[in-house]
DSSP file (Angstrom, degrees, kcal/mol; ACC not computed):
  #  RESIDUE AA STRUCTURE BP1 BP2  ACC     N-H-->O    O-->H-N    N-H-->O    O-->H-N    TCO  KAPPA ALPHA  PHI   PSI    X-CA   Y-CA   Z-CA
    1    1 A X              0   0    0      0, 0.0     2,-0.0     0, 0.0     0, 0.0   0.000 360.0 360.0 360.0 121.5    0.0    0.0    0.0
    2    2 A X     >  -     0   0    0      1,-0.1     4,-2.7     4,-0.0     5,-0.2  -0.252 360.0 -99.4 -77.5 170.7    1.6    3.3   -1.0
    3    3 A X  H  > S+     0   0    0      1,-0.2     4,-2.6     2,-0.2     5,-0.2   0.878 120.4  49.0 -61.5 -41.6    1.6    6.4    1.1
    4    4 A X  H  > S+     0   0    0      2,-0.2     4,-2.0     1,-0.2    -1,-0.2   0.891 113.6  46.7 -68.9 -36.5   -1.3    8.2   -0.6
    5    5 A X  H  > S+     0   0    0      2,-0.2     4,-2.2     1,-0.2    -2,-0.2   0.904 112.8  50.1 -68.7 -40.0   -3.5    5.0   -0.4
    6    6 A X  H  X S+     0   0    0     -4,-2.7     4,-2.5     1,-0.2    -2,-0.2   0.905 109.7  51.3 -63.4 -41.1   -2.6    4.5    3.2
    7    7 A X  H  X S+     0   0    0     -4,-2.6     4,-2.5    -5,-0.2    -1,-0.2   0.899 108.5  51.8 -61.9 -40.1   -3.4    8.1    3.9
    8    8 A X  H  X S+     0   0    0     -4,-2.0     4,-1.9     2,-0.2    -2,-0.2   0.897 109.5  49.6 -63.1 -40.4   -6.8    7.7    2.2
    9    9 A X  H  X S+     0   0    0     -4,-2.2     4,-2.5     2,-0.2    -2,-0.2   0.934 113.1  46.0 -63.8 -46.0   -7.5    4.6    4.4
   10   10 A X  H  X S+     0   0    0     -4,-2.5     4,-2.5     1,-0.2     6,-0.2   0.872 108.3  57.3 -66.0 -35.6   -6.6    6.4    7.6
   11   11 A X  H  <>S+     0   0    0     -4,-2.5     5,-2.4     1,-0.2     4,-0.3   0.910 110.9  43.4 -60.1 -42.3   -8.7    9.4    6.5
   12   12 A X  H ><5S+     0   0    0     -4,-1.9     3,-1.0     3,-0.2    -2,-0.2   0.918 113.5  50.3 -69.1 -43.5  -11.7    7.2    6.2
   13   13 A X  H 3<5S+     0   0    0     -4,-2.5    -2,-0.2     1,-0.2    -1,-0.2   0.865 114.0  44.7 -62.9 -36.3  -11.0    5.4    9.5
   14   14 A X  T 3<5S-     0   0    0     -4,-2.5    -1,-0.2    -5,-0.2    -2,-0.2   0.449 109.3-123.6 -88.4  -0.4  -10.6    8.6   11.4
   15   15 A X  T < 5 +     0   0    0     -3,-1.0     2,-0.4    -4,-0.3    -3,-0.2   0.863  55.0 157.3  59.2  38.8  -13.7   10.1    9.7
   16   16 A X      < -     0   0    0     -5,-2.4     2,-0.3    -6,-0.2    -1,-0.2  -0.798  50.3-107.8 -93.7 136.0  -11.7   13.1    8.4
   17   17 A X    >   -     0   0    0     -2,-0.4     3,-1.6    -3,-0.1    -5,-0.1  -0.465  34.3-121.4 -66.9 120.8  -13.2   14.8    5.5
   18   18 A X  T 3  S+     0   0    0     -2,-0.3    -1,-0.1     1,-0.3     3,-0.0  -0.361  98.8  19.4 -61.4 141.4  -11.2   14.0    2.3
   19   19 A X  T 3  S+     0   0    0      1,-0.1    -1,-0.3    -3,-0.0     3,-0.1   0.683  98.5 142.4  71.6  16.8   -9.9   17.2    0.7
   20   20 A X    <   -     0   0    0     -3,-1.6     2,-1.7     1,-0.2    -1,-0.1   0.232  67.7 -44.6 -72.6-157.9  -10.4   19.0    3.9
   21   21 A X        +     0   0    0     -3,-0.0     2,-0.4     2,-0.0    -1,-0.2  -0.546  67.8 177.8 -79.1  86.2   -8.2   21.6    5.4
   22   22 A X        -     0   0    0     -2,-1.7    73,-0.2    -3,-0.1     2,-0.2  -0.745  22.0-131.0 -91.9 139.1   -4.8   20.2    4.9
   23   23 A X        -     0   0    0     72,-1.4     2,-0.1    -2,-0.4    -1,-0.0  -0.555  11.6-121.7 -89.2 149.9   -1.8   22.3    5.9
   24   24 A X    >   -     0   0    0     -2,-0.2     3,-1.6     1,-0.1    -1,-0.1  -0.448  36.4-104.4 -76.5 164.3    1.2   23.1    3.9
   25   25 A X  T 3  S+     0   0    0      1,-0.3    -1,-0.1    -2,-0.1    73,-0.1   0.642 119.8  56.1 -68.5 -10.5    4.5   22.0    5.5
   26   26 A X  T 3  S+     0   0    0      1,-0.1     2,-1.5     5,-0.0    -1,-0.3   0.410  71.5 112.1 -99.8   1.9    5.1   25.7    6.4
   27   27 A X    <>  +     0   0    0     -3,-1.6     4,-1.8     1,-0.2     5,-0.2  -0.583  40.6 177.9 -82.0  92.1    2.0   26.4    8.4
   28   28 A X  H  > S+     0   0    0     -2,-1.5     4,-2.6     1,-0.2    -1,-0.2   0.833  72.9  57.4 -65.9 -36.0    3.4   26.8   11.8
   29   29 A X  H  > S+     0   0    0      1,-0.2     4,-2.1     2,-0.2    -1,-0.2   0.914 109.3  44.5 -65.5 -42.4    0.2   27.6   13.6
   30   30 A X  H  > S+     0   0    0      2,-0.2     4,-2.3     1,-0.2    -1,-0.2   0.886 113.4  50.9 -69.6 -37.5   -1.5   24.4   12.6
   31   31 A X  H  X S+     0   0    0     -4,-1.8     4,-2.7     2,-0.2     5,-0.2   0.931 110.4  49.5 -62.1 -44.4    1.6   22.4   13.4
   32   32 A X  H  X S+     0   0    0     -4,-2.6     4,-2.4     1,-0.2    -2,-0.2   0.897 109.9  51.5 -62.4 -40.3    1.7   24.0   16.8
   33   33 A X  H  X S+     0   0    0     -4,-2.1     4,-2.0     2,-0.2    -1,-0.2   0.904 111.0  47.5 -62.7 -41.5   -2.0   23.2   17.4
   34   34 A X  H  X S+     0   0    0     -4,-2.3     4,-2.1     2,-0.2    -2,-0.2   0.910 112.3  49.0 -66.4 -41.9   -1.4   19.5   16.4
   35   35 A X  H  X S+     0   0    0     -4,-2.7     4,-2.6     1,-0.2    -2,-0.2   0.868 109.8  52.4 -66.1 -35.0    1.6   19.3   18.7
   36   36 A X  H  X S+     0   0    0     -4,-2.4     4,-2.7     2,-0.2    -1,-0.2   0.883 107.6  52.1 -66.0 -37.8   -0.4   20.9   21.5
   37   37 A X  H  X S+     0   0    0     -4,-2.0     4,-2.2     2,-0.2    -2,-0.2   0.903 111.2  47.6 -63.2 -40.8   -3.1   18.2   21.0
   38   38 A X  H  X S+     0   0    0     -4,-2.1     4,-2.5     2,-0.2    -2,-0.2   0.929 111.8  49.4 -64.4 -45.4   -0.5   15.6   21.3
   39   39 A X  H  X S+     0   0    0     -4,-2.6     4,-2.7     1,-0.2    -2,-0.2   0.915 111.7  48.6 -60.6 -44.0    1.0   17.1   24.4
   40   40 A X  H  X S+     0   0    0     -4,-2.7     4,-2.6     1,-0.2    -1,-0.2   0.907 110.7  51.2 -62.5 -41.8   -2.5   17.4   26.0
   41   41 A X  H  X S+     0   0    0     -4,-2.2     4,-2.2     2,-0.2    -2,-0.2   0.915 112.5  45.6 -61.6 -43.8   -3.2   13.7   25.1
   42   42 A X  H  X S+     0   0    0     -4,-2.5     4,-2.4     2,-0.2    -2,-0.2   0.895 112.7  50.1 -68.5 -39.9    0.1   12.6   26.7
   43   43 A X  H  X S+     0   0    0     -4,-2.7     4,-2.6     2,-0.2    -2,-0.2   0.909 111.0  49.9 -63.0 -41.4   -0.5   14.7   29.8
   44   44 A X  H  X S+     0   0    0     -4,-2.6     4,-2.5     2,-0.2    -2,-0.2   0.919 111.0  48.8 -63.2 -43.3   -4.0   13.3   30.1
   45   45 A X  H  X S+     0   0    0     -4,-2.2     4,-2.3     2,-0.2    -1,-0.2   0.892 111.6  50.0 -64.2 -38.8   -2.7    9.8   29.8
   46   46 A X  H  X S+     0   0    0     -4,-2.4     4,-2.4     2,-0.2    -2,-0.2   0.912 111.3  47.8 -65.0 -42.2    0.0   10.5   32.4
   47   47 A X  H  X S+     0   0    0     -4,-2.6     4,-2.7     2,-0.2     5,-0.2   0.885 110.2  53.6 -64.7 -38.2   -2.6   11.9   34.8
   48   48 A X  H  X S+     0   0    0     -4,-2.5     4,-3.2     2,-0.2     5,-0.2   0.928 110.1  46.8 -60.8 -46.0   -4.8    8.9   34.2
   49   49 A X  H  X>S+     0   0    0     -4,-2.3     4,-2.7     2,-0.2     5,-0.5   0.920 112.7  49.4 -63.7 -43.6   -1.9    6.5   35.1
   50   50 A X  I  X>S+     0   0    0     -4,-2.4     5,-1.9     1,-0.2     4,-1.7   0.928 116.7  41.9 -60.9 -45.4   -1.0    8.5   38.2
   51   51 A X  I  <>S+     0   0    0     -4,-2.7     5,-2.6     3,-0.2     6,-0.3   0.936 118.9  44.1 -66.1 -47.6   -4.6    8.5   39.3
   52   52 A X  I  <5S+     0   0    0     -4,-3.2     5,-0.3    -5,-0.2    -2,-0.2   0.871 127.9  23.4 -69.9 -38.4   -5.4    4.9   38.4
   53   53 A X  I  <5S+     0   0    0     -4,-2.7    -3,-0.2    -5,-0.2    -1,-0.2   0.660 132.5  27.0-107.7 -17.5   -2.2    3.3   39.8
   54   54 A X  I  <<S+     0   0    0     -4,-1.7     4,-0.2    -5,-0.5    -3,-0.2   0.780 124.3  28.8-114.0 -40.9   -0.8    5.6   42.5
   55   55 A X  I >><S+     0   0    0     -5,-1.9     4,-3.3    -4,-0.1     3,-1.0   0.955 114.7  46.8 -92.0 -57.3   -3.6    7.7   44.0
   56   56 A X  H 3><S+     0   0    0     -5,-2.6     4,-1.7     1,-0.3     5,-0.4   0.883 108.0  54.9 -59.8 -42.4   -6.9    5.8   43.9
   57   57 A X  H 34 S+     0   0    0     -6,-0.3     4,-0.3    -5,-0.3    -1,-0.3   0.786 121.6  30.7 -62.5 -23.0   -5.7    2.4   45.2
   58   58 A X  H <> S+     0   0    0     -3,-1.0     4,-1.0    -4,-0.2    -2,-0.2   0.791 120.2  47.8-103.4 -35.3   -4.2    4.1   48.3
   59   59 A X  H  X S+     0   0    0     -4,-3.3     4,-1.5     2,-0.2     6,-0.2   0.882 105.8  56.7 -77.1 -38.2   -6.5    7.1   49.0
   60   60 A X  H  <>S+     0   0    0     -4,-1.7     5,-2.9    -5,-0.4     3,-0.4   0.935 107.4  47.2 -63.0 -46.3   -9.8    5.3   48.7
   61   61 A X  H >45S+     0   0    0     -5,-0.4     3,-1.2    -4,-0.3    -1,-0.2   0.870 109.4  55.5 -62.6 -33.0   -9.1    2.7   51.4
   62   62 A X  H 3<5S+     0   0    0     -4,-1.0    -1,-0.2     1,-0.3    -2,-0.2   0.833 107.2  50.0 -65.4 -30.4   -7.8    5.5   53.6
   63   63 A X  T 3<5S-     0   0    0     -4,-1.5    -1,-0.3    -3,-0.4    -2,-0.2   0.397 124.4-106.3 -86.9   3.0  -11.2    7.2   53.2
   64   64 A X  T < 5S+     0   0    0     -3,-1.2     2,-0.4     1,-0.3    -3,-0.2   0.690  81.0 127.2  82.0  18.5  -13.0    3.9   54.1
   65   65 A X      < -     0   0    0     -5,-2.9    -1,-0.3    -6,-0.2    -2,-0.2  -0.913  64.9-112.3-110.5 135.2  -14.0    3.3   50.5
   66   66 A X    >   -     0   0    0     -2,-0.4     3,-1.7     1,-0.1     4,-0.3  -0.355  21.3-125.8 -64.1 143.4  -13.3   -0.1   48.8
   67   67 A X  G >  S+     0   0    0      1,-0.3     3,-1.6     2,-0.2     4,-0.2   0.805 108.8  65.0 -61.8 -29.4  -10.8    0.2   46.0
   68   68 A X  G >  S+     0   0    0      1,-0.3     3,-1.5     2,-0.2     4,-0.3   0.699  85.0  73.8 -68.0 -17.4  -13.3   -1.6   43.7
   69   69 A X  G <  S+     0   0    0     -3,-1.7     3,-0.4     1,-0.3     4,-0.4   0.701  87.1  64.2 -67.3 -17.0  -15.6    1.5   44.0
   70   70 A X  G <> S+     0   0    0     -3,-1.6     4,-2.7    -4,-0.3    -1,-0.3   0.576  74.8  93.8 -81.7  -9.3  -13.1    3.3   41.8
   71   71 A X  H <> S+     0   0    0     -3,-1.5     4,-2.7     1,-0.2     5,-0.2   0.895  83.8  48.4 -55.3 -47.1  -13.9    1.1   38.8
   72   72 A X  H  > S+     0   0    0     -3,-0.4     4,-2.0    -4,-0.3    -1,-0.2   0.900 113.3  49.1 -60.9 -36.7  -16.6    3.3   37.2
   73   73 A X  H  > S+     0   0    0     -4,-0.4     4,-2.3    -3,-0.2    -2,-0.2   0.925 111.9  48.3 -65.2 -43.7  -14.3    6.3   37.6
   74   74 A X  H  X S+     0   0    0     -4,-2.7     4,-2.6     2,-0.2    -2,-0.2   0.874 108.9  53.6 -65.4 -37.6  -11.4    4.4   36.0
   75   75 A X  H  X S+     0   0    0     -4,-2.7     4,-2.3    -5,-0.2    -1,-0.2   0.926 110.1  47.6 -61.9 -43.9  -13.6    3.3   33.1
   76   76 A X  H  X S+     0   0    0     -4,-2.0     4,-2.4     2,-0.2    -2,-0.2   0.912 111.5  50.3 -63.0 -42.7  -14.6    6.8   32.5
   77   77 A X  H  X S+     0   0    0     -4,-2.3     4,-2.4     2,-0.2    -2,-0.2   0.911 110.4  50.1 -62.5 -42.6  -11.0    8.0   32.6
   78   78 A X  H  X S+     0   0    0     -4,-2.6     4,-2.3     2,-0.2    -2,-0.2   0.909 110.7  49.2 -62.6 -42.1  -10.0    5.2   30.2
   79   79 A X  H  X S+     0   0    0     -4,-2.3     4,-2.3     1,-0.2    -2,-0.2   0.911 111.7  48.9 -64.6 -42.0  -12.8    6.2   27.7
   80   80 A X  H  X S+     0   0    0     -4,-2.4     4,-2.2     2,-0.2    -2,-0.2   0.886 110.2  51.7 -64.4 -38.3  -11.7    9.9   27.9
   81   81 A X  H  X S+     0   0    0     -4,-2.4     4,-2.0     2,-0.2    -2,-0.2   0.904 109.9  48.9 -65.0 -41.2   -8.1    8.9   27.3
   82   82 A X  H  X S+     0   0    0     -4,-2.3     4,-2.4     1,-0.2    -2,-0.2   0.904 111.3  50.3 -64.7 -40.4   -9.1    6.9   24.2
   83   83 A X  H  X S+     0   0    0     -4,-2.3     4,-2.5     1,-0.2    -2,-0.2   0.886 108.2  53.1 -63.6 -38.6  -11.1    9.8   23.0
   84   84 A X  H  X S+     0   0    0     -4,-2.2     4,-2.1     2,-0.2    -2,-0.2   0.899 110.0  47.3 -63.9 -41.7   -8.2   12.1   23.5
   85   85 A X  H  X S+     0   0    0     -4,-2.0     4,-2.3     2,-0.2    -2,-0.2   0.923 112.1  50.1 -65.5 -44.1   -5.9    9.9   21.5
   86   86 A X  H  X S+     0   0    0     -4,-2.4     4,-2.5     1,-0.2    -2,-0.2   0.911 109.6  51.7 -60.9 -42.8   -8.5    9.7   18.7
   87   87 A X  H  X S+     0   0    0     -4,-2.5     4,-2.3     1,-0.2    -1,-0.2   0.917 110.1  47.9 -60.6 -44.3   -8.9   13.4   18.6
   88   88 A X  H  X S+     0   0    0     -4,-2.1     4,-2.3     2,-0.2    -1,-0.2   0.879 110.5  52.0 -68.3 -35.7   -5.2   14.0   18.3
   89   89 A X  H  X S+     0   0    0     -4,-2.3     4,-2.3     2,-0.2     5,-0.2   0.937 110.0  49.2 -61.9 -45.7   -5.0   11.4   15.5
   90   90 A X  H  X S+     0   0    0     -4,-2.5     4,-2.5     1,-0.2    -2,-0.2   0.910 110.0  51.8 -58.4 -42.4   -7.8   13.2   13.7
   91   91 A X  H  X S+     0   0    0     -4,-2.3     4,-1.9     1,-0.2    -1,-0.2   0.918 108.7  50.0 -62.4 -43.8   -6.0   16.5   14.1
   92   92 A X  H  X>S+     0   0    0     -4,-2.3     5,-2.4     1,-0.2     4,-0.8   0.901 114.5  44.0 -62.7 -40.9   -2.8   15.1   12.7
   93   93 A X  H  <5S+     0   0    0     -4,-2.3    -1,-0.2     3,-0.2    -2,-0.2   0.836 109.0  57.6 -74.9 -30.8   -4.5   13.7    9.6
   94   94 A X  H  <5S+     0   0    0     -4,-2.5    -1,-0.2    -5,-0.2    -2,-0.2   0.909 116.2  34.1 -63.9 -41.9   -6.6   16.8    9.1
   95   95 A X  H  <5S-     0   0    0     -4,-1.9   -72,-1.4   -73,-0.2    -1,-0.2   0.542 108.2-120.2 -93.0  -5.2   -3.6   19.0    8.8
   96   96 A X  T  <5 -     0   0    0     -4,-0.8    -3,-0.2    -5,-0.2    -4,-0.1   0.884  36.8-162.8  70.4  38.2   -1.3   16.5    7.1
   97   97 A X    > < -     0   0    0     -5,-2.4     3,-1.5    -6,-0.2     4,-0.2  -0.285  18.5-132.6 -58.4 135.4    1.3   16.6    9.9
   98   98 A X  T 3  S+     0   0    0      1,-0.3     3,-0.3     2,-0.1    -1,-0.1   0.749 102.7  47.2 -68.2 -24.0    4.5   15.1    8.7
   99   99 A X  T 3> S+     0   0    0      1,-0.2     4,-2.1     2,-0.1     3,-0.3   0.153  76.5 112.9-100.4  19.1    5.1   12.9   11.8
  100  100 A X  H <> S+     0   0    0     -3,-1.5     4,-1.9     1,-0.2    -1,-0.2   0.846  74.3  52.7 -63.2 -34.4    1.5   11.5   11.8
  101  101 A X  H  > S+     0   0    0     -3,-0.3     4,-1.2    -4,-0.2    -1,-0.2   0.856 108.5  50.4 -71.8 -33.1    2.6    7.9   10.9
  102  102 A X  H  > S+     0   0    0     -3,-0.3     4,-1.4     1,-0.2     3,-0.3   0.920 111.9  47.5 -66.4 -43.5    5.1    7.9   13.8
  103  103 A X  H  X S+     0   0    0     -4,-2.1     4,-3.3     1,-0.2     5,-0.2   0.850 103.2  63.5 -66.7 -32.4    2.5    9.0   16.2
  104  104 A X  H  X S+     0   0    0     -4,-1.9     4,-2.8     1,-0.2    -1,-0.2   0.887 101.1  51.5 -58.6 -39.4    0.0    6.4   14.8
  105  105 A X  H  X S+     0   0    0     -4,-1.2     4,-1.9    -3,-0.3    -1,-0.2   0.939 113.9  42.8 -62.8 -46.9    2.4    3.7   16.1
  106  106 A X  H  X S+     0   0    0     -4,-1.4     4,-2.4     1,-0.2    -2,-0.2   0.921 115.9  49.1 -64.3 -44.2    2.5    5.2   19.6
  107  107 A X  H  X S+     0   0    0     -4,-3.3     4,-3.0     1,-0.2     5,-0.2   0.892 109.0  52.3 -64.1 -40.5   -1.2    5.9   19.6
  108  108 A X  H  X S+     0   0    0     -4,-2.8     4,-2.3    -5,-0.2    -1,-0.2   0.908 111.0  47.2 -63.7 -41.3   -2.1    2.3   18.4
  109  109 A X  H  X S+     0   0    0     -4,-1.9     4,-2.2     2,-0.2    -2,-0.2   0.926 114.1  47.3 -64.6 -44.1    0.0    0.8   21.2
  110  110 A X  H  X S+     0   0    0     -4,-2.4     4,-2.8     1,-0.2    -2,-0.2   0.911 112.5  49.4 -64.3 -41.9   -1.6    3.2   23.8
  111  111 A X  H  X S+     0   0    0     -4,-3.0     4,-2.6     2,-0.2    -1,-0.2   0.893 109.2  52.5 -64.8 -38.7   -5.1    2.4   22.5
  112  112 A X  H  X S+     0   0    0     -4,-2.3     4,-2.2    -5,-0.2    -1,-0.2   0.927 112.6  44.7 -62.6 -44.1   -4.4   -1.3   22.6
  113  113 A X  H  X S+     0   0    0     -4,-2.2     4,-2.8     2,-0.2     5,-0.2   0.926 113.7  49.4 -65.2 -44.5   -3.3   -1.1   26.2
  114  114 A X  H  X S+     0   0    0     -4,-2.8     4,-2.5     1,-0.2    -2,-0.2   0.894 111.0  50.3 -62.6 -39.2   -6.3    1.2   27.2
  115  115 A X  H  X S+     0   0    0     -4,-2.6     4,-2.5     2,-0.2    -1,-0.2   0.906 111.1  48.8 -65.0 -41.1   -8.7   -1.2   25.5
  116  116 A X  H  X S+     0   0    0     -4,-2.2     4,-2.4     2,-0.2    -2,-0.2   0.926 113.2  47.0 -64.0 -44.3   -7.2   -4.2   27.4
  117  117 A X  H  X S+     0   0    0     -4,-2.8     4,-2.5     2,-0.2    -2,-0.2   0.891 112.5  50.6 -64.0 -38.8   -7.4   -2.3   30.7
  118  118 A X  H  X S+     0   0    0     -4,-2.5     4,-2.5    -5,-0.2    -2,-0.2   0.923 110.8  47.7 -65.8 -44.2  -11.0   -1.2   29.9
  119  119 A X  H  X S+     0   0    0     -4,-2.5     4,-2.5     2,-0.2    -2,-0.2   0.910 112.1  50.6 -63.0 -41.2  -12.0   -4.8   29.1
  120  120 A X  H  X S+     0   0    0     -4,-2.4     4,-2.5     1,-0.2    -2,-0.2   0.924 111.3  48.1 -60.9 -45.0  -10.3   -6.0   32.3
  121  121 A X  H  X S+     0   0    0     -4,-2.5     4,-2.5     2,-0.2    -2,-0.2   0.882 110.9  51.0 -65.0 -38.2  -12.1   -3.3   34.4
  122  122 A X  H  X S+     0   0    0     -4,-2.5     4,-2.3     2,-0.2    -2,-0.2   0.925 112.1  46.6 -64.5 -43.8  -15.5   -4.2   32.8
  123  123 A X  H  X S+     0   0    0     -4,-2.5     4,-1.6     2,-0.2    -2,-0.2   0.901 113.8  48.6 -64.8 -39.5  -15.0   -7.9   33.5
  124  124 A X  H  X S+     0   0    0     -4,-2.5     4,-0.9     1,-0.2    -2,-0.2   0.876 110.8  50.9 -66.3 -37.6  -13.9   -7.0   37.1
  125  125 A X  H  < S+     0   0    0     -4,-2.5     3,-0.4     1,-0.2    -2,-0.2   0.886 109.5  50.8 -66.7 -39.1  -17.0   -4.8   37.4
  126  126 A X  H  < S+     0   0    0     -4,-2.3    -1,-0.2     1,-0.2    -2,-0.2   0.812 109.3  50.9 -68.1 -30.4  -19.3   -7.6   36.2
  127  127 A X  H  <        0   0    0     -4,-1.6    -1,-0.2     1,-0.2    -2,-0.2   0.680 360.0 360.0 -79.8 -17.9  -17.8  -10.0   38.8
  128  128 A X     <        0   0    0     -4,-0.9    -1,-0.2    -3,-0.4    -2,-0.2   0.488 360.0 360.0 -78.0 360.0  -18.3   -7.6   41.7
């Protein structure tokens, strides 16, 4: 699959309008916006990890709340993190960002992990 065909496939998967507002390689404002979307996505994922693995498991029992009570909160956080990654992918493809394929690899790995954690939490919630 050549690059233009691969781009067309990703454009359809991400629901980005073909022939939409693609940026030239010199459009600094759009590049900065895409990089800010990536930064926000990474910060959100970092905050999610900190909350999910460091704070909630220790703070909830101290407050007299079972750690399993955090599952709905964690599910919501995971869904928001997946949405954030999807939004940043859309942004990269909309403007034709030159590093979009590199980010796709990172995003796909993060989405796979988030999906696995979400499925685990759903199964754990169903067993509770």
